[in-house]
Each structure stands twice: as C-alpha cells, then as structure tokens.
MOPAC internal coordinates of N, CA, C and O (Angstrom, degrees):
PM7 1SCF
backbone

  N    0.0000 0     0.00 0     0.00 0    0    0    0
  C    1.4610 1     0.00 0     0.00 0    1    0    0
  C    1.5324 1   109.71 1     0.00 0    2    1    0
  O    1.2310 1   120.97 1   -38.68 1    3    2    1
  N    1.2961 1   115.75 1   141.32 1    3    2    1
  C    1.4485 1   121.78 1  -178.87 1    5    3    2
  C    1.5188 1   110.65 1   -69.62 1    6    5    3
  O    1.2310 1   121.17 1   -38.37 1    7    6    5
  N    1.3203 1   115.37 1   141.63 1    7    6    5
  C    1.4554 1   121.55 1   177.53 1    9    7    6
  C    1.5281 1   110.02 1   -60.95 1   10    9    7
  O    1.2310 1   120.90 1   -37.02 1   11   10    9
  N    1.3422 1   115.88 1   142.98 1   11   10    9
  C    1.4643 1   121.81 1  -177.48 1   13   11   10
  C    1.5265 1   111.49 1   -56.85 1   14   13   11
  O    1.2310 1   119.71 1   139.74 1   15   14   13
  N    1.3197 1   118.15 1   -40.26 1   15   14   13
  C    1.4657 1   119.42 1  -178.81 1   17   15   14
  C    1.5250 1   111.20 1   -67.99 1   18   17   15
  O    1.2310 1   119.71 1   145.54 1   19   18   17
  N    1.3305 1   118.15 1   -34.46 1   19   18   17
  C    1.4663 1   121.22 1   175.72 1   21   19   18
  C    1.5234 1   110.25 1   -64.53 1   22   21   19
  O    1.2310 1   120.45 1   137.24 1   23   22   21
  N    1.3134 1   116.74 1   -42.76 1   23   22   21
  C    1.4618 1   121.08 1   179.17 1   25   23   22
  C    1.5311 1   110.16 1   -66.03 1   26   25   23
  O    1.2310 1   120.57 1   140.84 1   27   26   25
  N    1.3263 1   116.52 1   -39.16 1   27   26   25
  C    1.4604 1   120.00 1   177.42 1   29   27   26
  C    1.5172 1   110.30 1   -62.83 1   30   29   27
  O    1.2310 1   119.90 1   134.02 1   31   30   29
  N    1.3103 1   117.80 1   -45.98 1   31   30   29
  C    1.4651 1   121.32 1   179.44 1   33   31   30
  C    1.5254 1   110.95 1   -62.47 1   34   33   31
  O    1.2310 1   120.54 1   142.36 1   35   34   33
  N    1.3116 1   116.56 1   -37.64 1   35   34   33
  C    1.4640 1   120.10 1   177.59 1   37   35   34
  C    1.5342 1   110.23 1   -62.65 1   38   37   35
  O    1.2310 1   120.51 1   136.08 1   39   38   37
  N    1.3238 1   116.62 1   -43.92 1   39   38   37
  C    1.4658 1   120.04 1   177.45 1   41   39   38
  C    1.5260 1   111.74 1   -62.79 1   42   41   39
  O    1.2310 1   120.18 1   140.54 1   43   42   41
  N    1.3168 1   117.26 1   -39.46 1   43   42   41
  C    1.4616 1   120.70 1   178.68 1   45   43   42
  C    1.5240 1   109.65 1   -63.48 1   46   45   43
  O    1.2310 1   120.45 1   136.91 1   47   46   45
  N    1.3308 1   116.74 1   -43.09 1   47   46   45
  C    1.4694 1   119.79 1   177.79 1   49   47   46
  C    1.5272 1   111.07 1   -62.55 1   50   49   47
  O    1.2310 1   120.54 1   138.94 1   51   50   49
  N    1.3331 1   116.58 1   -41.06 1   51   50   49
  C    1.4671 1   120.18 1   177.55 1   53   51   50
  C    1.5248 1   110.45 1   -61.68 1   54   53   51
  O    1.2310 1   120.78 1   134.89 1   55   54   53
  N    1.3176 1   116.11 1   -45.11 1   55   54   53
  C    1.4651 1   120.37 1  -179.61 1   57   55   54
  C    1.5258 1   110.67 1   -62.64 1   58   57   55
  O    1.2310 1   120.34 1   137.46 1   59   58   57
  N    1.3265 1   116.96 1   -42.54 1   59   58   57
  C    1.4681 1   120.52 1   178.97 1   61   59   58
  C    1.5240 1   110.29 1   -63.14 1   62   61   59
  O    1.2310 1   120.35 1   141.79 1   63   62   61
  N    1.3147 1   116.93 1   -38.21 1   63   62   61
  C    1.4597 1   121.38 1   178.28 1   65   63   62
  C    1.5295 1   111.17 1   -64.17 1   66   65   63
  O    1.2310 1   120.81 1   140.18 1   67   66   65
  N    1.3231 1   116.06 1   -39.82 1   67   66   65
  C    1.4672 1   120.84 1   179.30 1   69   67   66
  C    1.5240 1   110.80 1   -70.36 1   70   69   67
  O    1.2310 1   120.11 1   146.72 1   71   70   69
  N    1.3333 1   117.40 1   -33.28 1   71   70   69
  C    1.4653 1   120.09 1   175.78 1   73   71   70
  C    1.5289 1   109.39 1   -61.93 1   74   73   71
  O    1.2310 1   120.58 1   139.88 1   75   74   73
  N    1.3264 1   116.50 1   -40.12 1   75   74   73
  C    1.4654 1   120.89 1   179.23 1   77   75   74
  C    1.5227 1   112.21 1   -66.68 1   78   77   75
  O    1.2310 1   120.71 1   140.82 1   79   78   77
  N    1.3395 1   116.25 1   -39.18 1   79   78   77
  C    1.4732 1   121.08 1  -177.81 1   81   79   78
  C    1.5274 1   108.02 1  -150.99 1   82   81   79
  O    1.2310 1   120.58 1   -78.83 1   83   82   81
  N    1.3255 1   116.49 1   101.17 1   83   82   81
  C    1.4605 1   121.11 1  -171.98 1   85   83   82
  C    1.5253 1   113.76 1   -61.08 1   86   85   83
  O    1.2310 1   119.50 1   154.69 1   87   86   85
  N    1.3203 1   118.56 1   -25.31 1   87   86   85
  C    1.4680 1   119.60 1   179.69 1   89   87   86
  C    1.5279 1   112.57 1   -67.09 1   90   89   87
  O    1.2310 1   119.96 1   163.50 1   91   90   89
  N    1.3196 1   117.68 1   -16.50 1   91   90   89
  C    1.4698 1   121.02 1   178.00 1   93   91   90
  C    1.5268 1   112.18 1   -63.10 1   94   93   91
  O    1.2310 1   120.19 1   156.37 1   95   94   93
  N    1.3171 1   117.23 1   -23.63 1   95   94   93
  C    1.4632 1   120.03 1  -178.99 1   97   95   94
  C    1.5177 1   110.98 1   -58.72 1   98   97   95
  O    1.2310 1   120.10 1   149.46 1   99   98   97
  N    1.3168 1   117.42 1   -30.54 1   99   98   97
  C    1.4650 1   121.54 1  -178.39 1  101   99   98
  C    1.5204 1   112.40 1   -67.49 1  102  101   99
  O    1.2310 1   119.98 1   164.06 1  103  102  101
  N    1.3149 1   117.65 1   -15.94 1  103  102  101
  C    1.4628 1   122.08 1   179.88 1  105  103  102
  C    1.5265 1   112.69 1   -86.42 1  106  105  103
  O    1.2310 1   120.51 1   167.53 1  107  106  105
  N    1.3245 1   116.62 1   -12.47 1  107  106  105
  C    1.4610 1   120.94 1  -175.66 1  109  107  106
  C    1.5223 1   111.92 1   -83.19 1  110  109  107
  O    1.2310 1   120.51 1   -32.58 1  111  110  109
  N    1.3399 1   116.62 1   147.42 1  111  110  109
  C    1.4651 1   119.88 1   171.04 1  113  111  110
  C    1.5351 1   109.65 1   -60.40 1  114  113  111
  O    1.2310 1   120.36 1   -21.82 1  115  114  113
  N    1.3141 1   116.91 1   158.18 1  115  114  113
  C    1.4639 1   122.07 1  -171.55 1  117  115  114
  C    1.5283 1   113.55 1   -54.32 1  118  117  115
  O    1.2310 1   119.34 1   130.50 1  119  118  117
  N    1.3156 1   118.86 1   -49.50 1  119  118  117
  C    1.4776 1   119.21 1  -177.47 1  121  119  118
  C    1.5232 1   111.11 1   -63.09 1  122  121  119
  O    1.2310 1   120.16 1   137.05 1  123  122  121
  N    1.3268 1   117.30 1   -42.95 1  123  122  121
  C    1.4554 1   120.18 1   178.24 1  125  123  122
  C    1.5209 1   110.36 1   -64.60 1  126  125  123
  O    1.2310 1   120.54 1   140.59 1  127  126  125
  N    1.3212 1   116.58 1   -39.41 1  127  126  125
  C    1.4702 1   120.20 1   179.81 1  129  127  126
  C    1.5264 1   111.36 1   -61.92 1  130  129  127
  O    1.2310 1   120.70 1   133.91 1  131  130  129
  N    1.3222 1   116.27 1   -46.09 1  131  130  129
  C    1.4579 1   120.26 1   178.54 1  133  131  130
  C    1.5259 1   111.02 1   -64.52 1  134  133  131
  O    1.2310 1   120.51 1   136.18 1  135  134  133
  N    1.3283 1   116.64 1   -43.82 1  135  134  133
  C    1.4706 1   120.21 1  -179.62 1  137  135  134
  C    1.5268 1   110.85 1   -61.97 1  138  137  135
  O    1.2310 1   120.08 1   135.45 1  139  138  137
  N    1.3301 1   117.45 1   -44.55 1  139  138  137
  C    1.4646 1   120.85 1   179.82 1  141  139  138
  C    1.5209 1   110.50 1   -64.19 1  142  141  139
  O    1.2310 1   119.85 1   137.45 1  143  142  141
  N    1.3106 1   117.88 1   -42.55 1  143  142  141
  C    1.4690 1   120.62 1   177.92 1  145  143  142
  C    1.5256 1   110.67 1   -59.70 1  146  145  143
  O    1.2310 1   120.36 1   139.96 1  147  146  145
  N    1.3353 1   116.92 1   -40.04 1  147  146  145
  C    1.4660 1   120.34 1   178.00 1  149  147  146
  C    1.5265 1   111.30 1   -69.40 1  150  149  147
  O    1.2310 1   120.20 1   137.47 1  151  150  149
  N    1.3315 1   117.22 1   -42.53 1  151  150  149
  C    1.4637 1   121.36 1   178.88 1  153  151  150
  C    1.5252 1   109.89 1   -57.68 1  154  153  151
  O    1.2310 1   120.74 1   138.08 1  155  154  153
  N    1.3264 1   116.18 1   -41.92 1  155  154  153
  C    1.4604 1   121.28 1  -178.21 1  157  155  154
  C    1.5194 1   113.12 1   -85.05 1  158  157  155
  O    1.2310 1   120.63 1   177.63 1  159  158  157
  N    1.3390 1   116.40 1    -2.37 1  159  158  157
  C    1.4638 1   121.83 1  -177.97 1  161  159  158
  C    1.5337 1   110.96 1    56.27 1  162  161  159
  O    1.2310 1   121.56 1  -133.58 1  163  162  161
  N    1.3395 1   114.63 1    46.42 1  163  162  161
  C    1.4560 1   120.99 1  -177.33 1  165  163  162
  C    1.5328 1   110.27 1  -131.64 1  166  165  163
  O    1.2310 1   120.22 1  -105.66 1  167  166  165
  N    1.3336 1   117.18 1    74.34 1  167  166  165
  C    1.4673 1   119.33 1  -178.56 1  169  167  166
  C    1.5253 1   113.13 1   -60.70 1  170  169  167
  O    1.2310 1   119.73 1   162.63 1  171  170  169
  N    1.3217 1   118.13 1   -17.37 1  171  170  169
  C    1.4562 1   119.42 1   176.51 1  173  171  170
  C    1.5315 1   111.34 1   -65.74 1  174  173  171
  O    1.2310 1   120.07 1   167.81 1  175  174  173
  N    1.3235 1   117.47 1   -12.19 1  175  174  173
  C    1.4558 1   121.31 1   176.86 1  177  175  174
  C    1.5308 1   112.82 1   -86.75 1  178  177  175
  O    1.2310 1   120.29 1   175.07 1  179  178  177
  N    1.3193 1   117.05 1    -4.93 1  179  178  177
  C    1.4619 1   119.40 1   174.87 1  181  179  178
  C    1.5265 1   108.29 1   -60.43 1  182  181  179
  O    1.2310 1   120.05 1   -27.83 1  183  182  181
  N    1.3387 1   117.50 1   152.17 1  183  182  181
  C    1.4611 1   120.19 1  -178.94 1  185  183  182
  C    1.5226 1   112.51 1   -60.44 1  186  185  183
  O    1.2310 1   120.66 1   -60.43 1  187  186  185
  N    1.3180 1   116.35 1   119.57 1  187  186  185
  C    1.4624 1   123.71 1   171.29 1  189  187  186
  C    1.5274 1   114.55 1    45.33 1  190  189  187
  O    1.2310 1   119.48 1  -152.48 1  191  190  189
  N    1.3241 1   118.60 1    27.52 1  191  190  189
  C    1.4540 1   121.05 1  -179.90 1  193  191  190
  C    1.5121 1   113.58 1    67.26 1  194  193  191
  O    1.2310 1   120.38 1  -158.66 1  195  194  193
  N    1.3379 1   116.88 1    21.34 1  195  194  193
  C    1.4606 1   121.58 1  -176.22 1  197  195  194
  C    1.5273 1   114.06 1   -78.47 1  198  197  195
  O    1.2310 1   119.96 1   170.12 1  199  198  197
  N    1.3120 1   117.69 1    -9.88 1  199  198  197
  C    1.4572 1   121.00 1  -175.80 1  201  199  198
  C    1.5238 1   110.20 1  -128.15 1  202  201  199
  O    1.2310 1   121.20 1   -38.15 1  203  202  201
  N    1.3270 1   115.32 1   141.85 1  203  202  201
  C    1.4561 1   120.20 1   163.62 1  205  203  202
  C    1.5270 1   105.84 1   -90.03 1  206  205  203
  O    1.2310 1   120.37 1    -8.40 1  207  206  205
  N    1.3064 1   116.90 1   171.60 1  207  206  205
  C    1.4641 1   119.57 1   178.36 1  209  207  206
  C    1.5261 1   110.26 1   -60.08 1  210  209  207
  O    1.2310 1   120.36 1   134.40 1  211  210  209
  N    1.3155 1   116.91 1   -45.60 1  211  210  209
  C    1.4699 1   119.87 1  -179.57 1  213  211  210
  C    1.5233 1   111.95 1   -65.13 1  214  213  211
  O    1.2310 1   119.84 1   142.44 1  215  214  213
  N    1.3049 1   117.90 1   -37.56 1  215  214  213
  C    1.4687 1   120.85 1   177.01 1  217  215  214
  C    1.5297 1   110.55 1   -64.89 1  218  217  215
  O    1.2310 1   120.56 1   140.51 1  219  218  217
  N    1.3199 1   116.53 1   -39.49 1  219  218  217
  C    1.4630 1   120.42 1   178.13 1  221  219  218
  C    1.5283 1   110.72 1   -63.90 1  222  221  219
  O    1.2310 1   120.49 1   135.59 1  223  222  221
  N    1.3196 1   116.67 1   -44.41 1  223  222  221
  C    1.4645 1   121.02 1   178.46 1  225  223  222
  C    1.5264 1   110.55 1   -61.66 1  226  225  223
  O    1.2310 1   120.36 1   135.04 1  227  226  225
  N    1.3163 1   116.91 1   -44.96 1  227  226  225
  C    1.4667 1   120.86 1   179.30 1  229  227  226
  C    1.5285 1   110.60 1   -63.55 1  230  229  227
  O    1.2310 1   120.03 1   138.16 1  231  230  229
  N    1.3275 1   117.55 1   -41.84 1  231  230  229
  C    1.4592 1   121.53 1  -179.71 1  233  231  230
  C    1.5278 1   111.22 1   -64.72 1  234  233  231
  O    1.2310 1   120.48 1   138.69 1  235  234  233
  N    1.3406 1   116.69 1   -41.31 1  235  234  233
  C    1.4584 1   120.45 1  -178.13 1  237  235  234
  C    1.5212 1   112.56 1   -68.55 1  238  237  235
  O    1.2310 1   120.34 1   141.82 1  239  238  237
  N    1.3119 1   116.96 1   -38.18 1  239  238  237
  C    1.4577 1   120.12 1  -178.13 1  241  239  238
  C    1.5199 1   112.35 1    83.35 1  242  241  239
  O    1.2310 1   121.45 1   -10.78 1  243  242  241
  N    1.3036 1   114.83 1   169.22 1  243  242  241
  C    1.4602 1   122.23 1  -172.04 1  245  243  242
  C    1.5285 1   113.59 1   -58.90 1  246  245  243
  O    1.2310 1   119.76 1   134.65 1  247  246  245
  N    1.3286 1   118.06 1   -45.35 1  247  246  245
  C    1.4616 1   120.43 1  -176.31 1  249  247  246
  C    1.5319 1   111.90 1   -63.97 1  250  249  247
  O    1.2310 1   120.65 1   135.18 1  251  250  249
  N    1.3322 1   116.37 1   -44.82 1  251  250  249
  C    1.4643 1   120.12 1  -179.95 1  253  251  250
  C    1.5266 1   111.44 1   -67.86 1  254  253  251
  O    1.2310 1   120.06 1   141.52 1  255  254  253
  N    1.3081 1   117.49 1   -38.48 1  255  254  253
  C    1.4685 1   120.45 1   178.84 1  257  255  254
  C    1.5252 1   109.50 1   -64.46 1  258  257  255
  O    1.2310 1   120.52 1   136.54 1  259  258  257
  N    1.3197 1   116.61 1   -43.46 1  259  258  257
  C    1.4621 1   120.54 1   177.42 1  261  259  258
  C    1.5273 1   110.15 1   -60.20 1  262  261  259
  O    1.2310 1   120.36 1   136.86 1  263  262  261
  N    1.3080 1   116.91 1   -43.14 1  263  262  261
  C    1.4563 1   122.16 1   178.46 1  265  263  262
  C    1.5331 1   110.90 1   -62.16 1  266  265  263
  O    1.2310 1   120.19 1   137.20 1  267  266  265
  N    1.3107 1   117.24 1   -42.80 1  267  266  265
  C    1.4654 1   121.69 1   178.97 1  269  267  266
  C    1.5260 1   110.97 1   -64.29 1  270  269  267
  O    1.2310 1   120.34 1   139.27 1  271  270  269
  N    1.3196 1   116.95 1   -40.73 1  271  270  269
  C    1.4687 1   120.62 1   178.13 1  273  271  270
  C    1.5243 1   109.77 1   -62.68 1  274  273  271
  O    1.2310 1   120.28 1   136.18 1  275  274  273
  N    1.3265 1   117.07 1   -43.82 1  275  274  273
  C    1.4685 1   120.68 1   178.13 1  277  275  274
  C    1.5244 1   110.81 1   -63.30 1  278  277  275
  O    1.2310 1   120.28 1   139.03 1  279  278  277
  N    1.3289 1   117.07 1   -40.97 1  279  278  277
  C    1.4639 1   120.73 1   179.00 1  281  279  278
  C    1.5192 1   111.11 1   -64.46 1  282  281  279
  O    1.2310 1   120.41 1   141.47 1  283  282  281
  N    1.3226 1   116.82 1   -38.53 1  283  282  281
  C    1.4645 1   120.41 1   178.83 1  285  283  282
  C    1.5281 1   111.36 1   -62.75 1  286  285  283
  O    1.2310 1   120.79 1   145.65 1  287  286  285
  N    1.3295 1   116.10 1   -34.35 1  287  286  285
  C    1.4621 1   121.38 1  -178.32 1  289  287  286
  C    1.5298 1   112.74 1   -85.10 1  290  289  287
  O    1.2310 1   120.22 1   166.40 1  291  290  289
  N    1.3338 1   117.19 1   -13.60 1  291  290  289
  C    1.4707 1   121.41 1  -175.31 1  293  291  290
  C    1.5286 1   110.35 1   -67.58 1  294  293  291
  O    1.2310 1   120.86 1   -30.91 1  295  294  293
  N    1.3260 1   115.96 1   149.09 1  295  294  293
  C    1.4669 1   118.85 1   176.38 1  297  295  294
  C    1.5224 1   111.08 1   -67.29 1  298  297  295
  O    1.2310 1   121.20 1   -39.34 1  299  298  297
  N    1.3160 1   115.32 1   140.66 1  299  298  297
  C    1.4652 1   121.29 1   178.75 1  301  299  298
  C    1.5134 1   107.41 1  -113.37 1  302  301  299
  O    1.2310 1   117.46 1   -33.15 1  303  302  301
  N    1.2808 1   122.44 1   146.85 1  303  302  301
  C    1.4632 1   126.60 1    -5.94 1  305  303  302
  C    1.5131 1   111.19 1   -83.13 1  306  305  303
  O    1.2310 1   121.03 1   -24.82 1  307  306  305
  N    1.3113 1   115.63 1   155.18 1  307  306  305
  C    1.4630 1   121.99 1   174.02 1  309  307  306
  C    1.5242 1   106.97 1   -87.34 1  310  309  307
  O    1.2310 1   120.48 1   -47.24 1  311  310  309
  N    1.2993 1   116.69 1   132.76 1  311  310  309
  C    1.4797 1   120.12 1  -179.52 1  313  311  310
  C    1.5007 1   110.53 1   -97.17 1  314  313  311
  O    1.2310 1   120.10 1   180.00 1  315  314  313

C-alpha cells in the first residue's frame, strides 16, 4: 500500500493540475475526482451534479476524507 504522504502529494498534484485546466478533472477516477473537488472547494466539479457534498464525503469514507483534508493543508506547489 502506498504511503499516506505519497497519496496526499499525488492528490495535491491532481488538484494543482485541475486548477490549471478544470476539464482535467474528467480524466480522474471517481474517488480522486471527488477528493480533488472537495480539496478545491468546488462541488460543481462533481460528476454531472450526481453528488452533494455530504454524499461525496460519505462515498469517500473516513480515510479518503482525512487524506483530502491533509492535501488541502499541504504546501503548494508540490515538486
């Protein structure tokens, strides 16, 4: 299993990529897409409006939410 800090850095890189070009979010797997949308505080990036914020949090589960919170707090940009 990948180390938590590696996964956090990966999420930060994904979020930074989406900030540069928001259409990139559509290329991400569902959990990463939801996590990045939450990290960026942009629920409009959820797939086709299929999720509310609470539904996204419930779908992601505790580990992913914790990871997203850590990624949100991480220094940007990640090298």
